[in-house]
C-alpha positions, 0 to 999 in steps of 0.5 A, a space after each residue: 256471743 260474749 255471754 257465752 263466753 263468760 259462761 263458758 269460762 265460768 263453768 270451766 273455772 267451776 269444774 277446775 275448782 271442784 276437781 282441784 279442791 276434791 283432790 285435796 281430800 281424795 289425792 286422785 291426781 298424782 302431784 310431782 314432789 314440789 321443790 324445796 322452797 314451795 315443799 316447805 312452804 306447803 309443809 307449813 300450810 298443812 301443819 296448821 292443820 285446817 288452812 288446806 281444808 279450808 282452802 279445799 272447801 272454799 274451791 269447792 263451794 266457789 265451783 259448786 257456786 260457779 256451776 249453779 250460777 248462785 252466789 257467784 259474786 260472793 264466792 269470786 270474792 271469797 276465792 280471790 285471795 286464795 287464787 292470788 296466793 296460789 299464784 305468788 306462790 308459784 311466781 316466787 317459789 316454783 315458776 314451772 307450775 304456775 299455768 293452772 293458778 294463772 289460769 284460774 286466777 284469770 278466770 275468777 277475775 273474768 268472773 268478777 268482771 262478768 258480775 261487776 254490778 254486784 260490786 257497784 254498792 262496795 264502791 259508792 261513797 
């Protein structure tokens, strides 16, 4: 039963990541205008010209990895800074939009816990 729950969370996270990553390119989910503080922050990220594209590619890559269950532990590690940043941006700049980023951050942690054996080599002294 525990494995089915982990698998369900990993699949749901994969689908959400692909959806949000593709939305950064195709803009098929209408987004309300963000509050001024978050708008300024997102504007600065977009002004770099590459960062939001990189975030979208990471999200799509992690989503595909989660769905195929290939390189999942690696992609969870690569995805975690993106998710923590999204969570903290909403926590401090737009608390009303924190739901999706909180859910994906927790799902990523669950995926990392599921694949914890892949990280044991990192913590050996």
